[in-house]
C-alpha positions, 0 to 999 in steps of 0.5 A: 692393876694386877701384881703381874702387870706391875712387875715390869714397871717396878723392874724399870723403876729399880733399874732407873734408880740404880742408873741415876745413883751411879751417874750421880756418884760418878759425877760427884767424883769426877766434877772438878772444883773451881780453882783459884787459878781460873781466869778472874771473872766476876763470878769468882771475884770477891770484894776486899774492903780494908776499912771493913777488915779493920772494923771486923778485926776490932769487933771480933776482939771485943764480942768474942771475949764477952759471954754475959748477954746483959753486959753485951747489950750494954757495951754494944754501942761503945764497941761499935763507936770505938771500932767505927773510929779505929776503922775510919768508917767516916770514909764511907760518907754515910748520909744522915737522914733525920725524921721526927724522932731519929736519924737514919743513915744511908749511902748514896750510889757512886758515880761509877755504878752505872753498870750495876744499875741507876735505879734504887729501891727502898722498902720501909717495914714499919712506916710509923706515920713519918716519911721525912727520912724517905723524902730527904733520901729521895731528894739527895738521890734526885740531886745526883740524877738517880731515881728511887722506888719506894715500897712500904708496909704498915698495918695501921692504915690511918695516916700511913696509907695516904702518906706513903702512897704519895711516894710509893706503893703502900701495903696495909699489913705487917711483915714478920717471920710468918703469915697470920693474924695476931696481936702486935705492939704498934705505936699510936699517938706516942704510946705502944698499944697491942692491936690485932694485925694481919701479917705476911711472911717476909720472904713471901713479901719480897719474893712473891709480892714485890718480886725483887731479888736485890734490895738497895735499902731496907728500913726495918722497924717491926716493933719487937717482931724483928727477933724471929727475922734474925736468920735473914742475916745469916749465910744459911738463912731464908733470904740466902736460900731464896737468892735474895740479898740486901745492901743496906739496912736501918734496923731497930732491935727493940728493948729485949727480954733476957732470952732476947738479949742472948739471941741478940748476942748470938746474932752479932757474933754470927754476923762478925764470924761470917764477915759480911755485914758491918754495923755502924752508927749504932745507938742504944736508946732503950732499943738498939738503932743500927745501920748495916752494910753488906761488904761481902757482896760485889754488887753492893760494894760497886754501887755504893763505895768509891773505887779507892775503898775496895779491891776485887780479889779471887775467891777462895775454893770454898766458903769454909776455906775462906773463913779458915784462911781469915782466921789464919790471916788475922792470927790467933791468940790462945789462952790455955786455961785448963783444957779449954782453948779460947780463941780471941781475934785479932792480935798482931802475932800468935801468942800463947800463955804458958812457959814452954816453947814446946807447948807453943809449938804443939798448940800451933801445930794442932791449930794448923792440922785442924784446918788442913784436915777440914779441907782434906775431908770436906770434898769427900763429905760433900760428895757422900752427903749429896749422893745419900740425899739424892739417892734417899729422895729417889728411894722415897719416890719409889716408896710413894709409887709403891704406896699409890699402887697399894692405895689403888688396889685397896680403893678398888676393893673397897668400892665393891663393898656397900657404904654402910657408913653413909647409910648409918651416919647421914640421913637420907635427903628429901626425895622431893627436894632432890628431884627438884634440884635434878630437874632444875639442872637438866632444865638449865643445861637445855636452856643455856645450850641454846646460846652460843655467843658470850655477848648474847649469853650474858644478856639472856642468862637471867631470863633463861635461868629464871624459866627453870626457877619457875617451871621447877617450882624452886620455892619448895626448897624453902629459900629465905630472902635476906634484904640489905640496903640495895639487894636481896640475897638468898640462903637455905637455913639448916634443917637440923636441930641446934643440938646436932649442929650448933654453929654455922660459918660463911665468908663474905668477900666484899662487904660494901659497908653493909652486913645486914644480909651476911649469908652464903651467896655468890655475887658475880661482877663481869664486864668485858668480853673475855670475862663473859666468855669465862662466865659462859664456860663457868655456868655451862660447866656447873650445869653439866657437872650436876652439882651446883644449882644457880637460883634466883638470878637477877641481872642489873649490869652484873648478875646476882645469883644463889648457888647451892651444892646439892652434889655434896651429901653433907650439904644436902643432909644439912639443908634439905 
């Protein structure tokens, strides 16, 4: 592509960037924000639960006054017990669900939740060879005419697979903060031992495997792997970004190290600050057993709380304003210690340590001015950050486009030069074996083109392809037959010395309890008409592309074949 030819495209692209930038800026400046005066629809209503407000105020006064992580961990159960009692949490009617070694808690759907759905789901992450609590919850739901769907994941398949499959869908892997294969602590025969386990990412499991956006219940017992998942409780966390939410969770936070105690303390303070989840009936038994409920979500509140426990009120203009107003509504107690202001929540009225009324007046004014200035500047900050982010993205697109043009020009220039690297580093493949493969490909293409229906193609494939094996003398390639219990697989052995290539790799997809012939092979199992059509397209495409050869094919209700990529110089150089 010449520089002159690309100029009109560059000019159009720049004009488009400028136009989009102007539109975005104008849109940000003129788009109205929702007002509290708008009609009270479900989209601008939030639940207000007085008992949760009392519980949250009680907890805030305790957790924000403790900065020692060890004391924080030790006091946490006592704090939540006191605040549960003060807020009268028993009004929730939490149902105890006993299994072999612990008691979980859950709320049952209320009778008036028909509008938000009668179907309930529960995900067990860490089954532990015990489903007594799940069975009891299912029984109590059935008694009120409700159904429930169970999904369980545990890497220990022994017992767990058969046990959980009786009530729901079982997944034989661990769920954690990311995907991979690593050592994890698992509970086996009454003790914790380290085992190598496959684990998948929690968000991928919820979003791509289960494909569920709203979870009524999650029981999470990750045996220590829960710490990397703490961000799921935050408003800016991965669940929130994916639009996934949960109403209830039974969580076990396992015996923490000192850094994990700090992480736990920071998590609890963040949860209290964000004013969404209540944490009740907590028990410290070496690790912390906790029950959480999402009081900040209308779906959860409507489905699981009786109508006398909550009201729906108008949302604030933004989340920041809402949190600021919560602080003002709860009032603030400030201790002036040197230059630091320590916020303690809540107290009945604003009290400031100090002798002068002037100090009190100045401090209150400072706090109010801080909140007012935040609200005044928030809209301009959002507009500017949005504009810069979008404009930067568009500018990046142009940079990528420019780099592509440069890359294409370089590739056109390089392709005109001789490839000295190939002739220097790769040995020239055997001309005899190369010719055999080329002739086989041409023979196979002609043979397969004789058949036009999928059913006939399926039946005639092996005779047609075997004809080419025979006529083109493929035995000269040096294929090695590898017999296992019920079949013979084929492979080419490397021709290089061990010093040049000391290791090989291959993948077996379908082991079949037999690894005596674990070499590179392709085993195609096809049954119905649609798959036969796909196979016909697949085989004809391979022969037309002149890359893969399909040798030593055998038909026994399914087709076994050996494939070799003679179109790749590395493969040819290594094996021929």
